[in-house]
PQR file with spaces between the fields and no chain letter, atoms N, CA, C, O and H, PARSE charges and radii, in Angstrom:
ATOM       1  N    MET     1       0.838   -1.142    0.000 -0.4000 1.5000
ATOM       2  CA   MET     1       0.000    0.000    0.000 -0.0000 2.0000
ATOM       3  C    MET     1       0.897    1.223    0.000  0.5500 1.7000
ATOM       4  O    MET     1       1.961    1.233    0.619 -0.5500 1.4000
ATOM       5  N    THR     2       0.448    2.257   -0.708 -0.4000 1.5000
ATOM       6  CA   THR     2       1.181    3.520   -0.755 -0.0000 2.0000
ATOM       7  C    THR     2       0.286    4.616   -0.208  0.5500 1.7000
ATOM       8  O    THR     2      -0.869    4.750   -0.611 -0.5500 1.4000
ATOM       9  H    THR     2      -0.416    2.248   -1.211  0.4000 1.0000
ATOM      10  N    VAL     3       0.826    5.391    0.705 -0.4000 1.5000
ATOM      11  CA   VAL     3       0.124    6.537    1.271 -0.0000 2.0000
ATOM      12  C    VAL     3       0.897    7.783    0.862  0.5500 1.7000
ATOM      13  O    VAL     3       2.106    7.871    1.076 -0.5500 1.4000
ATOM      14  H    VAL     3       1.765    5.282    1.033  0.4000 1.0000
ATOM      15  N    THR     4       0.192    8.746    0.272 -0.4000 1.5000
ATOM      16  CA   THR     4       0.809   10.014   -0.127 -0.0000 2.0000
ATOM      17  C    THR     4       0.119   11.128    0.649  0.5500 1.7000
ATOM      18  O    THR     4      -1.106   11.240    0.630 -0.5500 1.4000
ATOM      19  H    THR     4      -0.791    8.675    0.098  0.4000 1.0000
ATOM      20  N    ASP     5       0.918   11.955    1.337 -0.4000 1.5000
ATOM      21  CA   ASP     5       0.302   13.031    2.112 -0.0000 2.0000
ATOM      22  C    ASP     5       0.258   14.324    1.298  0.5500 1.7000
ATOM      23  O    ASP     5       0.707   14.356    0.152 -0.5500 1.4000
ATOM      24  H    ASP     5       1.914   11.864    1.353  0.4000 1.0000
ATOM      25  N    SER     6      -0.283   15.387    1.891 -0.4000 1.5000
ATOM      26  CA   SER     6      -0.467   16.639    1.163 -0.0000 2.0000
ATOM      27  C    SER     6       0.847   17.356    0.870  0.5500 1.7000
ATOM      28  O    SER     6       0.868   18.298    0.077 -0.5500 1.4000
ATOM      29  H    SER     6      -0.648   15.361    2.822  0.4000 1.0000
ATOM      30  N    ALA     7       1.944   16.928    1.495 -0.4000 1.5000
ATOM      31  CA   ALA     7       3.268   17.477    1.204 -0.0000 2.0000
ATOM      32  C    ALA     7       3.981   16.631    0.152  0.5500 1.7000
ATOM      33  O    ALA     7       5.185   16.785   -0.054 -0.5500 1.4000
ATOM      34  H    ALA     7       1.926   16.163    2.139  0.4000 1.0000
ATOM      35  N    SER     8       3.242   15.735   -0.519 -0.4000 1.5000
ATOM      36  CA   SER     8       3.757   14.829   -1.558 -0.0000 2.0000
ATOM      37  C    SER     8       4.749   13.806   -1.023  0.5500 1.7000
ATOM      38  O    SER     8       5.537   13.251   -1.789 -0.5500 1.4000
ATOM      39  H    SER     8       2.264   15.610   -0.351  0.4000 1.0000
ATOM      40  N    ARG     9       4.723   13.555    0.248 -0.4000 1.5000
ATOM      41  CA   ARG     9       5.569   12.525    0.849 -0.0000 2.0000
ATOM      42  C    ARG     9       4.872   11.184    0.681  0.5500 1.7000
ATOM      43  O    ARG     9       3.692   11.047    1.003 -0.5500 1.4000
ATOM      44  H    ARG     9       4.083   14.006    0.871  0.4000 1.0000
ATOM      45  N    GLN    10       5.604   10.193    0.175 -0.4000 1.5000
ATOM      46  CA   GLN    10       5.037    8.867   -0.053 -0.0000 2.0000
ATOM      47  C    GLN    10       5.671    7.839    0.861  0.5500 1.7000
ATOM      48  O    GLN    10       6.888    7.802    1.040 -0.5500 1.4000
ATOM      49  H    GLN    10       6.562   10.304   -0.087  0.4000 1.0000
ATOM      50  N    LEU    11       4.819    7.006    1.435 -0.4000 1.5000
ATOM      51  CA   LEU    11       5.287    5.879    2.239 -0.0000 2.0000
ATOM      52  C    LEU    11       4.697    4.610    1.671  0.5500 1.7000
ATOM      53  O    LEU    11       3.520    4.572    1.313 -0.5500 1.4000
ATOM      54  H    LEU    11       3.830    7.036    1.291  0.4000 1.0000
ATOM      55  N    THR    12       5.506    3.573    1.586 -0.4000 1.5000
ATOM      56  CA   THR    12       5.017    2.264    1.192 -0.0000 2.0000
ATOM      57  C    THR    12       4.950    1.418    2.451  0.5500 1.7000
ATOM      58  O    THR    12       5.957    1.207    3.128 -0.5500 1.4000
ATOM      59  H    THR    12       6.462    3.604    1.877  0.4000 1.0000
ATOM      60  N    LEU    13       3.755    0.936    2.758 -0.4000 1.5000
ATOM      61  CA   LEU    13       3.526    0.167    3.975 -0.0000 2.0000
ATOM      62  C    LEU    13       3.069   -1.241    3.629  0.5500 1.7000
ATOM      63  O    LEU    13       2.400   -1.456    2.618 -0.5500 1.4000
ATOM      64  H    LEU    13       2.937    1.107    2.209  0.4000 1.0000
ATOM      65  N    SER    14       3.426   -2.181    4.459 -0.4000 1.5000
ATOM      66  CA   SER    14       2.985   -3.571    4.301 -0.0000 2.0000
ATOM      67  C    SER    14       2.069   -3.927    5.456  0.5500 1.7000
ATOM      68  O    SER    14       2.218   -3.405    6.561 -0.5500 1.4000
ATOM      69  H    SER    14       3.969   -2.006    5.280  0.4000 1.0000
ATOM      70  N    THR    15       1.131   -4.809    5.201 -0.4000 1.5000
ATOM      71  CA   THR    15       0.231   -5.249    6.265 -0.0000 2.0000
ATOM      72  C    THR    15       0.816   -6.456    6.989  0.5500 1.7000
ATOM      73  O    THR    15       1.656   -7.182    6.456 -0.5500 1.4000
ATOM      74  H    THR    15       1.010   -5.233    4.303  0.4000 1.0000
ATOM      75  N    ASN    16       0.349   -6.647    8.211 -0.4000 1.5000
ATOM      76  CA   ASN    16       0.734   -7.849    8.936 -0.0000 2.0000
ATOM      77  C    ASN    16      -0.251   -8.965    8.592  0.5500 1.7000
ATOM      78  O    ASN    16      -1.095   -8.789    7.714 -0.5500 1.4000
ATOM      79  H    ASN    16      -0.333   -6.058    8.644  0.4000 1.0000
ATOM      80  N    GLY    17      -0.157  -10.097    9.263 -0.4000 1.5000
ATOM      81  CA   GLY    17      -1.010  -11.244    8.970 -0.0000 2.0000
ATOM      82  C    GLY    17      -2.490  -10.976    9.166  0.5500 1.7000
ATOM      83  O    GLY    17      -3.323  -11.655    8.565 -0.5500 1.4000
ATOM      84  H    GLY    17       0.528  -10.240    9.976  0.4000 1.0000
ATOM      85  N    GLY    18      -2.842   -9.983   10.008 -0.4000 1.5000
ATOM      86  CA   GLY    18      -4.232   -9.628   10.241 -0.0000 2.0000
ATOM      87  C    GLY    18      -4.729   -8.531    9.309  0.5500 1.7000
ATOM      88  O    GLY    18      -5.882   -8.109    9.389 -0.5500 1.4000
ATOM      89  H    GLY    18      -2.166   -9.431   10.496  0.4000 1.0000
ATOM      90  N    GLY    19      -3.842   -8.071    8.421 -0.4000 1.5000
ATOM      91  CA   GLY    19      -4.230   -7.032    7.481 -0.0000 2.0000
ATOM      92  C    GLY    19      -4.059   -5.619    8.008  0.5500 1.7000
ATOM      93  O    GLY    19      -4.479   -4.661    7.358 -0.5500 1.4000
ATOM      94  H    GLY    19      -2.904   -8.414    8.356  0.4000 1.0000
ATOM      95  N    ASN    20      -3.450   -5.475    9.170 -0.4000 1.5000
ATOM      96  CA   ASN    20      -3.252   -4.156    9.756 -0.0000 2.0000
ATOM      97  C    ASN    20      -1.902   -3.577    9.369  0.5500 1.7000
ATOM      98  O    ASN    20      -0.962   -4.309    9.061 -0.5500 1.4000
ATOM      99  H    ASN    20      -3.109   -6.252    9.698  0.4000 1.0000
ATOM     100  N    PHE    21      -1.821   -2.261    9.390 -0.4000 1.5000
ATOM     101  CA   PHE    21      -0.569   -1.569    9.089 -0.0000 2.0000
ATOM     102  C    PHE    21      -0.436   -0.363   10.007  0.5500 1.7000
ATOM     103  O    PHE    21      -1.418    0.094   10.591 -0.5500 1.4000
ATOM     104  H    PHE    21      -2.586   -1.667    9.640  0.4000 1.0000
ATOM     105  N    TYR    22       0.798    0.154   10.133 -0.4000 1.5000
ATOM     106  CA   TYR    22       1.053    1.266   11.036 -0.0000 2.0000
ATOM     107  C    TYR    22       2.317    1.977   10.598  0.5500 1.7000
ATOM     108  O    TYR    22       3.241    1.359   10.069 -0.5500 1.4000
ATOM     109  H    TYR    22       1.596   -0.218    9.659  0.4000 1.0000
ATOM     110  N    THR    23       2.350    3.291   10.825 -0.4000 1.5000
ATOM     111  CA   THR    23       3.585    4.052   10.694 -0.0000 2.0000
ATOM     112  C    THR    23       3.615    5.117   11.782  0.5500 1.7000
ATOM     113  O    THR    23       2.575    5.658   12.159 -0.5500 1.4000
ATOM     114  H    THR    23       1.600    3.793   11.255  0.4000 1.0000
ATOM     115  N    ALA    24       4.795    5.411   12.278 -0.4000 1.5000
ATOM     116  CA   ALA    24       4.976    6.477   13.261 -0.0000 2.0000
ATOM     117  C    ALA    24       5.389    7.776   12.564  0.5500 1.7000
ATOM     118  O    ALA    24       5.599    8.800   13.214 -0.5500 1.4000
ATOM     119  H    ALA    24       5.640    4.972   11.972  0.4000 1.0000
ATOM     120  N    GLU    25       5.502    7.720   11.227 -0.4000 1.5000
ATOM     121  CA   GLU    25       5.890    8.906   10.465 -0.0000 2.0000
ATOM     122  C    GLU    25       4.809    9.983   10.583  0.5500 1.7000
ATOM     123  O    GLU    25       3.616    9.679   10.587 -0.5500 1.4000
ATOM     124  H    GLU    25       5.332    6.888   10.699  0.4000 1.0000
ATOM     125  N    GLY    26       5.237   11.229   10.676 -0.4000 1.5000
ATOM     126  CA   GLY    26       4.297   12.342   10.776 -0.0000 2.0000
ATOM     127  C    GLY    26       3.812   12.775    9.403  0.5500 1.7000
ATOM     128  O    GLY    26       4.433   13.620    8.758 -0.5500 1.4000
ATOM     129  H    GLY    26       6.206   11.475   10.672  0.4000 1.0000
ATOM     130  N    LEU    27       2.714   12.204    8.958 -0.4000 1.5000
ATOM     131  CA   LEU    27       2.152   12.547    7.657 -0.0000 2.0000
ATOM     132  C    LEU    27       1.202   13.736    7.784  0.5500 1.7000
ATOM     133  O    LEU    27       0.553   13.920    8.814 -0.5500 1.4000
ATOM     134  H    LEU    27       2.210   11.518    9.482  0.4000 1.0000
ATOM     135  N    VAL    28       1.129   14.544    6.714 -0.4000 1.5000
ATOM     136  CA   VAL    28       0.289   15.730    6.709 -0.0000 2.0000
ATOM     137  C    VAL    28      -0.995   15.438    5.930  0.5500 1.7000
ATOM     138  O    VAL    28      -0.932   15.194    4.725 -0.5500 1.4000
ATOM     139  H    VAL    28       1.656   14.395    5.878  0.4000 1.0000
ATOM     140  N    PRO    29      -2.169   15.458    6.594 -0.5600 1.5000
ATOM     141  CA   PRO    29      -3.420   15.194    5.883  0.2800 2.0000
ATOM     142  C    PRO    29      -3.742   16.339    4.917  0.5500 1.7000
ATOM     143  O    PRO    29      -3.256   17.456    5.096 -0.5500 1.4000
ATOM     144  N    PRO    30      -4.537   16.074    3.925 -0.5600 1.5000
ATOM     145  CA   PRO    30      -5.213   14.828    3.618  0.2800 2.0000
ATOM     146  C    PRO    30      -4.282   13.822    2.953  0.5500 1.7000
ATOM     147  O    PRO    30      -3.237   14.191    2.417 -0.5500 1.4000
ATOM     148  N    PHE    31      -4.667   12.554    2.991 -0.4000 1.5000
ATOM     149  CA   PHE    31      -3.876   11.456    2.445 -0.0000 2.0000
ATOM     150  C    PHE    31      -4.560   10.867    1.224  0.5500 1.7000
ATOM     151  O    PHE    31      -5.788   10.846    1.137 -0.5500 1.4000
ATOM     152  H    PHE    31      -5.515   12.254    3.427  0.4000 1.0000
ATOM     153  N    LEU    32      -3.766   10.395    0.294 -0.4000 1.5000
ATOM     154  CA   LEU    32      -4.257    9.573   -0.806 -0.0000 2.0000
ATOM     155  C    LEU    32      -3.714    8.171   -0.565  0.5500 1.7000
ATOM     156  O    LEU    32      -2.556    8.012   -0.178 -0.5500 1.4000
ATOM     157  H    LEU    32      -2.768   10.412    0.364  0.4000 1.0000
ATOM     158  N    VAL    33      -4.535    7.164   -0.788 -0.4000 1.5000
ATOM     159  CA   VAL    33      -4.148    5.786   -0.493 -0.0000 2.0000
ATOM     160  C    VAL    33      -4.412    4.904   -1.701  0.5500 1.7000
ATOM     161  O    VAL    33      -5.469    4.987   -2.328 -0.5500 1.4000
ATOM     162  H    VAL    33      -5.475    7.293   -1.102  0.4000 1.0000
ATOM     163  N    GLU    34      -3.431    4.052   -2.024 -0.4000 1.5000
ATOM     164  CA   GLU    34      -3.642    3.053   -3.069 -0.0000 2.0000
ATOM     165  C    GLU    34      -3.043    1.728   -2.625  0.5500 1.7000
ATOM     166  O    GLU    34      -2.064    1.677   -1.881 -0.5500 1.4000
ATOM     167  H    GLU    34      -2.572    3.985   -1.515  0.4000 1.0000
ATOM     168  N    ILE    35      -3.663    0.665   -3.105 -0.4000 1.5000
ATOM     169  CA   ILE    35      -3.225   -0.681   -2.766 -0.0000 2.0000
ATOM     170  C    ILE    35      -2.859   -1.408   -4.045  0.5500 1.7000
ATOM     171  O    ILE    35      -3.606   -1.378   -5.022 -0.5500 1.4000
ATOM     172  H    ILE    35      -4.459    0.707   -3.709  0.4000 1.0000
ATOM     173  N    ALA    36      -1.714   -2.057   -4.034 -0.4000 1.5000
ATOM     174  CA   ALA    36      -1.263   -2.837   -5.190 -0.0000 2.0000
ATOM     175  C    ALA    36      -1.119   -4.289   -4.765  0.5500 1.7000
ATOM     176  O    ALA    36      -0.582   -4.590   -3.699 -0.5500 1.4000
ATOM     177  H    ALA    36      -1.107   -2.081   -3.240  0.4000 1.0000
ATOM     178  N    TYR    37      -1.614   -5.195   -5.625 -0.4000 1.5000
ATOM     179  CA   TYR    37      -1.525   -6.620   -5.343 -0.0000 2.0000
ATOM     180  C    TYR    37      -1.505   -7.373   -6.655  0.5500 1.7000
ATOM     181  O    TYR    37      -2.403   -7.215   -7.483 -0.5500 1.4000
ATOM     182  H    TYR    37      -2.050   -4.951   -6.491  0.4000 1.0000
ATOM     183  N    GLN    38      -0.481   -8.194   -6.848 -0.4000 1.5000
ATOM     184  CA   GLN    38      -0.328   -9.026   -8.040 -0.0000 2.0000
ATOM     185  C    GLN    38      -0.511   -8.230   -9.333  0.5500 1.7000
ATOM     186  O    GLN    38      -1.223   -8.654  -10.243 -0.5500 1.4000
ATOM     187  H    GLN    38       0.247   -8.322   -6.175  0.4000 1.0000
ATOM     188  N    GLY    39       0.145   -7.069   -9.397 -0.4000 1.5000
ATOM     189  CA   GLY    39       0.135   -6.262  -10.611 -0.0000 2.0000
ATOM     190  C    GLY    39      -1.095   -5.396  -10.806  0.5500 1.7000
ATOM     191  O    GLY    39      -1.201   -4.702  -11.817 -0.5500 1.4000
ATOM     192  H    GLY    39       0.723   -6.724   -8.658  0.4000 1.0000
ATOM     193  N    ARG    40      -2.015   -5.421   -9.876 -0.4000 1.5000
ATOM     194  CA   ARG    40      -3.242   -4.627   -9.975 -0.0000 2.0000
ATOM     195  C    ARG    40      -3.231   -3.567   -8.881  0.5500 1.7000
ATOM     196  O    ARG    40      -2.907   -3.860   -7.730 -0.5500 1.4000
ATOM     197  H    ARG    40      -1.929   -5.985   -9.055  0.4000 1.0000
ATOM     198  N    THR    41      -3.589   -2.326   -9.245 -0.4000 1.5000
ATOM     199  CA   THR    41      -3.601   -1.229   -8.282 -0.0000 2.0000
ATOM     200  C    THR    41      -5.005   -0.647   -8.174  0.5500 1.7000
ATOM     201  O    THR    41      -5.671   -0.420   -9.184 -0.5500 1.4000
ATOM     202  H    THR    41      -3.852   -2.089  -10.180  0.4000 1.0000
ATOM     203  N    VAL    42      -5.445   -0.408   -6.947 -0.4000 1.5000
ATOM     204  CA   VAL    42      -6.740    0.216   -6.686 -0.0000 2.0000
ATOM     205  C    VAL    42      -6.493    1.424   -5.782  0.5500 1.7000
ATOM     206  O    VAL    42      -5.834    1.315   -4.748 -0.5500 1.4000
ATOM     207  H    VAL    42      -4.904   -0.592   -6.127  0.4000 1.0000
ATOM     208  N    SER    43      -7.032    2.576   -6.187 -0.4000 1.5000
ATOM     209  CA   SER    43      -6.869    3.805   -5.412 -0.0000 2.0000
ATOM     210  C    SER    43      -8.183    4.208   -4.770  0.5500 1.7000
ATOM     211  O    SER    43      -9.252    3.982   -5.336 -0.5500 1.4000
ATOM     212  H    SER    43      -7.567    2.665   -7.027  0.4000 1.0000
ATOM     213  N    MET    44      -8.104    4.801   -3.594 -0.4000 1.5000
ATOM     214  CA   MET    44      -9.303    5.349   -2.975 -0.0000 2.0000
ATOM     215  C    MET    44      -9.762    6.533   -3.807  0.5500 1.7000
ATOM     216  O    MET    44      -8.937    7.275   -4.340 -0.5500 1.4000
ATOM     217  H    MET    44      -7.235    4.984   -3.134  0.4000 1.0000
ATOM     218  N    SER    45     -11.062    6.715   -3.922 -0.4000 1.5000
ATOM     219  CA   SER    45     -11.602    7.768   -4.779 -0.0000 2.0000
ATOM     220  C    SER    45     -11.550    9.145   -4.134  0.5500 1.7000
ATOM     221  O    SER    45     -11.656   10.154   -4.831 -0.5500 1.4000
ATOM     222  H    SER    45     -11.733    6.113   -3.489  0.4000 1.0000
ATOM     223  N    GLN    46     -11.387    9.206   -2.817 -0.4000 1.5000
ATOM     224  CA   GLN    46     -11.329   10.480   -2.112 -0.0000 2.0000
ATOM     225  C    GLN    46     -10.147   10.490   -1.155  0.5500 1.7000
ATOM     226  O    GLN    46      -9.771    9.455   -0.604 -0.5500 1.4000
ATOM     227  H    GLN    46     -11.301    8.386   -2.250  0.4000 1.0000
ATOM     228  N    SER    47      -9.563   11.678   -0.962 -0.4000 1.5000
ATOM     229  CA   SER    47      -8.494   11.795    0.025 -0.0000 2.0000
ATOM     230  C    SER    47      -9.096   11.692    1.424  0.5500 1.7000
ATOM     231  O    SER    47     -10.289   11.927    1.616 -0.5500 1.4000
ATOM     232  H    SER    47      -9.869   12.518   -1.410  0.4000 1.0000
ATOM     233  N    GLN    48      -8.271   11.345    2.382 -0.4000 1.5000
ATOM     234  CA   GLN    48      -8.723   11.088    3.745 -0.0000 2.0000
ATOM     235  C    GLN    48      -8.029   12.018    4.726  0.5500 1.7000
ATOM     236  O    GLN    48      -6.866   12.370    4.534 -0.5500 1.4000
ATOM     237  H    GLN    48      -7.302   11.155    2.226  0.4000 1.0000
ATOM     238  N    GLN    49      -8.731   12.414    5.769 -0.4000 1.5000
ATOM     239  CA   GLN    49      -8.186   13.284    6.807 -0.0000 2.0000
ATOM     240  C    GLN    49      -7.597   12.491    7.975  0.5500 1.7000
ATOM     241  O    GLN    49      -6.810   13.022    8.758 -0.5500 1.4000
ATOM     242  H    GLN    49      -9.676   12.128    5.926  0.4000 1.0000
ATOM     243  N    SER    50      -7.977   11.232    8.084 -0.4000 1.5000
ATOM     244  CA   SER    50      -7.589   10.411    9.233 -0.0000 2.0000
ATOM     245  C    SER    50      -6.992    9.091    8.764  0.5500 1.7000
ATOM     246  O    SER    50      -7.321    8.588    7.690 -0.5500 1.4000
ATOM     247  H    SER    50      -8.616   10.800    7.448  0.4000 1.0000
ATOM     248  N    GLY    51      -6.120    8.550    9.579 -0.4000 1.5000
ATOM     249  CA   GLY    51      -5.560    7.236    9.303 -0.0000 2.0000
ATOM     250  C    GLY    51      -6.357    6.114    9.952  0.5500 1.7000
ATOM     251  O    GLY    51      -5.902    4.970    9.983 -0.5500 1.4000
ATOM     252  H    GLY    51      -5.853    8.960   10.451  0.4000 1.0000
ATOM     253  N    ALA    52      -7.538    6.426   10.468 -0.4000 1.5000
ATOM     254  CA   ALA    52      -8.386    5.434   11.124 -0.0000 2.0000
ATOM     255  C    ALA    52      -9.209    4.693   10.067  0.5500 1.7000
ATOM     256  O    ALA    52     -10.422    4.881    9.977 -0.5500 1.4000
ATOM     257  H    ALA    52      -7.907    7.355   10.443  0.4000 1.0000
ATOM     258  N    CYS    53      -8.557    3.864    9.279 -0.4000 1.5000
ATOM     259  CA   CYS    53      -9.203    3.172    8.155 -0.0000 2.0000
ATOM     260  C    CYS    53     -10.402    2.336    8.590  0.5500 1.7000
ATOM     261  O    CYS    53     -11.408    2.263    7.886 -0.5500 1.4000
ATOM     262  H    CYS    53      -7.571    3.712    9.352  0.4000 1.0000
ATOM     263  N    ASN    54     -10.283    1.700    9.766 -0.4000 1.5000
ATOM     264  CA   ASN    54     -11.366    0.841   10.246 -0.0000 2.0000
ATOM     265  C    ASN    54     -12.588    1.624   10.707  0.5500 1.7000
ATOM     266  O    ASN    54     -13.581    1.017   11.109 -0.5500 1.4000
ATOM     267  H    ASN    54      -9.465    1.759   10.339  0.4000 1.0000
ATOM     268  N    ALA    55     -12.548    2.941   10.661 -0.4000 1.5000
ATOM     269  CA   ALA    55     -13.731    3.735   10.979 -0.0000 2.0000
ATOM     270  C    ALA    55     -14.763    3.628    9.856  0.5500 1.7000
ATOM     271  O    ALA    55     -15.964    3.727   10.106 -0.5500 1.4000
ATOM     272  H    ALA    55     -11.742    3.435   10.335  0.4000 1.0000
ATOM     273  N    CYS    56     -14.304    3.429    8.632 -0.4000 1.5000
ATOM     274  CA   CYS    56     -15.216    3.315    7.474 -0.0000 2.0000
ATOM     275  C    CYS    56     -15.209    1.921    6.849  0.5500 1.7000
ATOM     276  O    CYS    56     -16.245    1.436    6.393 -0.5500 1.4000
ATOM     277  H    CYS    56     -13.329    3.349    8.428  0.4000 1.0000
ATOM     278  N    HIS    57     -14.039    1.277    6.828 -0.4000 1.5000
ATOM     279  CA   HIS    57     -13.920   -0.068    6.244 -0.0000 2.0000
ATOM     280  C    HIS    57     -14.369   -1.091    7.287  0.5500 1.7000
ATOM     281  O    HIS    57     -13.571   -1.848    7.839 -0.5500 1.4000
ATOM     282  H    HIS    57     -13.197    1.670    7.198  0.4000 1.0000
ATOM     283  N    THR    58     -15.675   -1.080    7.531 -0.4000 1.5000
ATOM     284  CA   THR    58     -16.290   -1.916    8.559 -0.0000 2.0000
ATOM     285  C    THR    58     -17.291   -2.859    7.905  0.5500 1.7000
ATOM     286  O    THR    58     -17.490   -2.828    6.690 -0.5500 1.4000
ATOM     287  H    THR    58     -16.324   -0.465    7.083  0.4000 1.0000
ATOM     288  N    ASP    59     -17.908   -3.684    8.714 -0.4000 1.5000
ATOM     289  CA   ASP    59     -18.962   -4.575    8.238 -0.0000 2.0000
ATOM     290  C    ASP    59     -20.162   -4.404    9.159  0.5500 1.7000
ATOM     291  O    ASP    59     -20.173   -4.941   10.267 -0.5500 1.4000
ATOM     292  H    ASP    59     -17.747   -3.710    9.701  0.4000 1.0000
ATOM     293  N    PRO    60     -21.172   -3.661    8.714 -0.5600 1.5000
ATOM     294  CA   PRO    60     -21.399   -3.113    7.380  0.2800 2.0000
ATOM     295  C    PRO    60     -20.564   -1.848    7.147  0.5500 1.7000
ATOM     296  O    PRO    60     -20.161   -1.184    8.102 -0.5500 1.4000
ATOM     297  N    PRO    61     -20.304   -1.516    5.867 -0.5600 1.5000
ATOM     298  CA   PRO    61     -19.490   -0.344    5.517  0.2800 2.0000
ATOM     299  C    PRO    61     -20.108    0.969    6.006  0.5500 1.7000
ATOM     300  O    PRO    61     -21.321    1.082    6.180 -0.5500 1.4000
ATOM     301  N    GLN    62     -19.238    1.948    6.220 -0.4000 1.5000
ATOM     302  CA   GLN    62     -19.657    3.285    6.633 -0.0000 2.0000
ATOM     303  C    GLN    62     -19.145    4.327    5.644  0.5500 1.7000
ATOM     304  O    GLN    62     -18.128    4.106    4.986 -0.5500 1.4000
ATOM     305  H    GLN    62     -18.252    1.855    6.079  0.4000 1.0000
ATOM     306  N    ASN    63     -19.831    5.449    5.532 -0.4000 1.5000
ATOM     307  CA   ASN    63     -19.384    6.632    4.793 -0.0000 2.0000
ATOM     308  C    ASN    63     -18.983    6.350    3.339  0.5500 1.7000
ATOM     309  O    ASN    63     -18.057    6.977    2.824 -0.5500 1.4000
ATOM     310  H    ASN    63     -20.657    5.629    6.066  0.4000 1.0000
ATOM     311  N    GLY    64     -19.655    5.436    2.692 -0.4000 1.5000
ATOM     312  CA   GLY    64     -19.388    5.170    1.272 -0.0000 2.0000
ATOM     313  C    GLY    64     -18.219    4.243    0.985  0.5500 1.7000
ATOM     314  O    GLY    64     -17.897    3.998   -0.177 -0.5500 1.4000
ATOM     315  H    GLY    64     -20.407    4.926    3.110  0.4000 1.0000
ATOM     316  N    ALA    65     -17.578    3.721    2.031 -0.4000 1.5000
ATOM     317  CA   ALA    65     -16.471    2.776    1.827 -0.0000 2.0000
ATOM     318  C    ALA    65     -17.025    1.447    1.347  0.5500 1.7000
ATOM     319  O    ALA    65     -18.195    1.149    1.586 -0.5500 1.4000
ATOM     320  H    ALA    65     -17.840    3.920    2.975  0.4000 1.0000
ATOM     321  N    PRO    66     -16.197    0.628    0.664 -0.5600 1.5000
ATOM     322  CA   PRO    66     -16.667   -0.665    0.180  0.2800 2.0000
ATOM     323  C    PRO    66     -16.679   -1.756    1.249  0.5500 1.7000
ATOM     324  O    PRO    66     -16.925   -2.918    0.926 -0.5500 1.4000
ATOM     325  N    GLY    67     -16.425   -1.420    2.491 -0.4000 1.5000
ATOM     326  CA   GLY    67     -16.363   -2.434    3.542 -0.0000 2.0000
ATOM     327  C    GLY    67     -14.943   -2.903    3.756  0.5500 1.7000
ATOM     328  O    GLY    67     -13.988   -2.211    3.404 -0.5500 1.4000
ATOM     329  H    GLY    67     -16.225   -0.476    2.754  0.4000 1.0000
ATOM     330  N    ARG    68     -14.810   -4.063    4.325 -0.4000 1.5000
ATOM     331  CA   ARG    68     -13.474   -4.638    4.572 -0.0000 2.0000
ATOM     332  C    ARG    68     -12.787   -4.911    3.237  0.5500 1.7000
ATOM     333  O    ARG    68     -13.438   -5.216    2.238 -0.5500 1.4000
ATOM     334  H    ARG    68     -15.586   -4.625    4.611  0.4000 1.0000
ATOM     335  N    ILE    69     -11.468   -4.797    3.239 -0.4000 1.5000
ATOM     336  CA   ILE    69     -10.672   -5.033    2.038 -0.0000 2.0000
ATOM     337  C    ILE    69      -9.989   -6.382    2.173  0.5500 1.7000
ATOM     338  O    ILE    69      -9.316   -6.641    3.171 -0.5500 1.4000
ATOM     339  H    ILE    69     -10.939   -4.549    4.051  0.4000 1.0000
ATOM     340  N    TYR    70     -10.153   -7.238    1.184 -0.4000 1.5000
ATOM     341  CA   TYR    70      -9.559   -8.590    1.180 -0.0000 2.0000
ATOM     342  C    TYR    70      -8.834   -8.816   -0.126  0.5500 1.7000
ATOM     343  O    TYR    70      -9.226   -8.281   -1.163 -0.5500 1.4000
ATOM     344  H    TYR    70     -10.700   -7.027    0.374  0.4000 1.0000
ATOM     345  N    THR    71      -7.784   -9.603   -0.080 -0.4000 1.5000
ATOM     346  CA   THR    71      -7.129  -10.066   -1.317 -0.0000 2.0000
ATOM     347  C    THR    71      -7.505  -11.523   -1.529  0.5500 1.7000
ATOM     348  O    THR    71      -7.752  -12.254   -0.570 -0.5500 1.4000
ATOM     349  H    THR    71      -7.465  -10.038    0.762  0.4000 1.0000
ATOM     350  N    PRO    72      -7.548  -11.936   -2.773 -0.5600 1.5000
ATOM     351  CA   PRO    72      -7.927  -13.326   -3.050  0.2800 2.0000
ATOM     352  C    PRO    72      -6.889  -14.315   -2.530  0.5500 1.7000
ATOM     353  O    PRO    72      -7.058  -15.525   -2.684 -0.5500 1.4000
């Protein structure tokens, strides 16, 4: 996953076995987020103000998010 902040700083993060990720880097909101897997990239359609991804990527989904994100 790549996170780009409003200062054009990019971080590439990997998830752990539970699908969670974390950085202690001081990113400047809003953020753009994209996920790449097996040569395919999907970007979020809107920038985000918070890194609390599980606030919207829930079951059932909140705020227009597609719900939980899974890879095949």
